[in-house]
MIVEX-83515 format. One line per field, with one value per residue (C-alpha): residue number from 1; residue in one letter; y, x, z. Coordinates in nm, 4 decimals. Layout:
// residues N
num	NUM/...
residuo	A/...
v	Y/...
u	X/...
w	Z/...
//
This chain:
// residues 171
num	1/2/3/4/5/6/7/8/9/10/11/12/13/14/15/16/17/18/19/20/21/22/23/24/25/26/27/28/29/30/31/32/33/34/35/36/37/38/39/40/41/42/43/44/45/46/47/48/49/50/51/52/53/54/55/56/57/58/59/60/61/62/63/64/65/66/67/68/69/70/71/72/73/74/75/76/77/78/79/80/81/82/83/84/85/86/87/88/89/90/91/92/93/94/95/96/97/98/99/100/101/102/103/104/105/106/107/108/109/110/111/112/113/114/115/116/117/118/119/120/121/122/123/124/125/126/127/128/129/130/131/132/133/134/135/136/137/138/139/140/141/142/143/144/145/146/147/148/149/150/151/152/153/154/155/156/157/158/159/160/161/162/163/164/165/166/167/168/169/170/171
residuo	V/T/L/N/W/Q/T/N/T/E/T/N/N/S/G/F/D/I/E/R/S/I/I/K/D/Q/W/T/K/A/G/F/I/Q/G/I/G/N/S/N/Q/T/K/E/Y/S/F/T/D/K/N/L/S/P/G/R/Y/K/Y/R/L/K/Q/I/D/F/N/G/S/F/E/Y/F/D/L/S/G/E/V/V/I/G/V/P/E/K/Y/E/L/S/Q/N/Y/P/N/P/F/N/P/A/T/V/I/R/Y/S/L/T/E/N/S/F/T/S/L/K/I/Y/D/V/T/G/R/E/I/T/K/L/V/N/E/K/Q/E/A/G/R/Y/E/V/I/F/N/G/S/N/F/A/S/G/V/Y/F/Y/E/L/R/S/G/S/F/V/S/Q/K/R/M/L/L/L/K
v	-0.7797/-0.8596/-0.8760/-1.0349/-1.0434/-1.0460/-0.9070/-1.1312/-0.8516/-0.5040/-0.1828/0.1695/0.0902/0.3516/0.2117/0.0508/0.1911/-0.1004/-0.0382/-0.1832/-0.2437/-0.3417/-0.2465/-0.4179/-0.1759/0.1131/0.1237/0.3279/0.3980/0.1777/0.2496/0.2788/0.0755/0.2450/-0.0155/-0.0495/0.0963/-0.1110/-0.4726/-0.8384/-1.0318/-1.1056/-0.8571/-0.9068/-0.7370/-0.6487/-0.4347/-0.4516/-0.2954/-0.2252/-0.1350/-0.2071/-0.2618/-0.5662/-0.6704/-0.8422/-0.6853/-0.7282/-0.5827/-0.5277/-0.3804/-0.0908/-0.0763/0.2460/0.3511/0.6848/0.7941/0.7705/0.4564/0.1837/-0.1348/-0.3579/-0.6590/-0.8143/-1.0185/-1.3285/-1.3945/-1.1867/-1.1036/-1.1532/-0.9628/-1.0803/-0.9057/-0.9936/-1.2848/-1.1075/-0.7261/-0.7307/-0.4034/-0.4327/-0.3271/-0.0499/-0.0177/0.1040/0.0829/0.2697/0.5080/0.8579/1.0805/0.8763/0.5008/0.2863/0.1629/-0.0959/-0.2972/-0.4695/-0.4460/-0.7267/-0.5188/-0.1661/0.0303/0.3825/0.3578/0.5344/0.5361/0.7631/0.7975/0.8373/0.9946/0.7797/0.9567/0.8703/1.1661/1.2111/1.4044/1.2848/1.1349/0.9779/0.8122/0.8904/0.8092/0.4953/0.2704/-0.0365/-0.3297/-0.4245/-0.3080/0.0074/0.1984/0.5119/0.7087/0.8893/1.1770/1.2416/1.5313/1.7233/1.5690/1.4612/1.1582/0.8427/0.6061/0.6346/0.4480/0.3773/0.2537/0.1382/0.1146/-0.0492/-0.1902/-0.3987/-0.4196/-0.2332/-0.2985/-0.1107/-0.1408/0.0513/0.2516/0.4168/0.7620/0.8258/1.1680
u	0.6686/0.8518/1.2055/1.3970/1.8297/2.0506/2.4335/2.6868/2.8841/2.8435/3.1109/3.0318/2.6625/2.4821/2.1732/2.0050/1.8501/1.5761/1.5334/1.3008/1.2579/1.0079/1.1945/1.5415/1.8304/1.5801/1.6211/1.3825/1.4251/1.1216/1.2570/1.5276/1.5837/1.8888/2.1725/2.3365/2.6418/2.9092/2.8664/2.9746/2.6581/2.3959/2.1309/1.8468/1.6647/1.2955/1.0663/0.7955/0.6892/0.2998/0.0033/0.2293/0.0664/0.0749/0.3945/0.7058/0.9468/1.3098/1.4837/1.8652/2.0098/2.2584/2.4087/2.5512/2.8208/2.8552/3.1123/2.8952/3.0746/2.8222/2.7812/2.4871/2.3490/2.1502/1.8129/1.7824/1.4532/1.1826/0.8565/0.5137/0.2718/-0.1070/-0.4079/-0.7005/-0.9309/-1.2627/-1.3904/-1.4385/-1.5647/-1.4597/-1.6118/-1.4367/-1.2454/-1.3221/-1.6764/-1.8104/-1.5074/-1.4721/-1.3430/-1.1718/-1.2011/-1.0043/-1.2057/-1.0192/-1.1586/-0.9845/-1.0199/-1.0033/-0.9461/-0.8846/-1.1614/-1.3265/-1.4144/-1.6085/-1.6197/-1.9252/-2.0529/-2.4226/-2.5795/-2.9218/-3.1804/-2.9467/-2.8209/-2.4880/-2.2139/-1.8632/-1.7137/-1.3517/-1.2725/-1.3985/-1.1093/-0.9939/-0.7755/-0.5804/-0.6733/-0.5258/-0.5833/-0.6532/-0.7385/-0.9130/-0.9661/-1.2999/-1.2369/-1.5893/-1.5133/-1.7376/-2.0158/-2.2925/-2.3210/-2.5386/-2.5470/-2.3641/-2.3119/-2.0294/-2.0838/-1.7893/-1.8793/-1.6237/-1.7077/-1.9902/-1.9629/-2.1542/-2.1657/-2.2625/-2.1578/-2.2730/-2.0775/-2.1672/-2.0234/-2.0003/-1.8727
w	0.0083/0.3056/0.2712/0.5608/0.5911/0.8395/0.9276/1.1084/1.1905/1.1114/1.0526/1.0080/0.8938/0.8860/0.7249/0.4049/0.1149/-0.0325/-0.3837/-0.6291/-1.0325/-1.2206/-1.5575/-1.5730/-1.4569/-1.3408/-0.9544/-0.7238/-0.3418/-0.1806/0.1372/0.4548/0.7011/1.0038/1.0400/1.3868/1.3437/1.4683/1.5993/1.6287/1.7139/1.4085/1.3540/1.1776/0.9452/0.7915/0.5223/0.3618/0.1182/0.0182/-0.1914/-0.5140/-0.8442/-1.0250/-1.1901/-1.1522/-0.9103/-0.7994/-0.4874/-0.4218/-0.0866/-0.1019/0.2705/0.3415/0.5486/0.8067/0.5469/0.2488/0.0814/0.0008/-0.1618/-0.3445/-0.2549/-0.5034/-0.4231/-0.5858/-0.7505/-0.8404/-0.6869/-0.8815/-0.7672/-0.9929/-1.0276/-0.8225/-0.9347/-0.8565/-0.7998/-0.4319/-0.1850/0.1809/0.4723/0.6164/0.8645/1.1616/1.1690/1.2928/1.2583/1.3893/1.1819/0.9051/0.7941/0.5724/0.2195/0.0449/-0.3404/-0.5369/-0.9793/-1.2073/-1.4936/-1.6495/-1.6145/-1.5117/-1.1469/-0.9049/-0.5411/-0.3547/-0.0253/-0.0040/0.3412/0.4588/0.2297/-0.0960/-0.1600/-0.2778/-0.0285/-0.2191/-0.4518/-0.3505/-0.6672/-1.0197/-1.3019/-1.4789/-1.3080/-1.3853/-1.2194/-0.8876/-0.4773/-0.3795/-0.0618/0.0352/0.3102/0.3784/0.6554/0.7706/0.9906/0.8062/0.8255/1.1001/1.3519/1.1123/0.8954/0.5572/0.3145/-0.0027/-0.3337/-0.6077/-0.9773/-1.2020/-1.5552/-1.4863/-1.1002/-0.8422/-0.4805/-0.1622/0.2260/0.5506/0.7840/1.0709/1.1402/1.5359/1.6493
//
């Protein structure tokens, strides 16, 4: 979710807390954007909220002055993050990699999920995920610093879905 806003002028502006609510009137801090302090010019701001689970979200800004006083600005509308339409195991990135790479995947339903790494002989070398997970999008980092250069395979199993991909560790 990317939020964009602007100010026409600023006086004593330390910055903005970005707050998110999934349940009515229960707000959590999603991030902070530094203010410009004092200005008579228009200033544009942007904040990206990443890796959200499926659900309905509302946002508000808490503008904070350098002296600690603050004012809330509710953002209109609601953001809906849906459940993925299909299971997916993406190619790791970067590939080839040294020493770490990112593996992304999507689940369409709540289910027990495993993400395992295998060497070229088919021997399991590590489990990155081995738990029940909710439907949604995920990203896991595989650090290969303790492994030799070469070809490795990663396999995602969730419900009846099974998919494998190949990756290359170059040191």
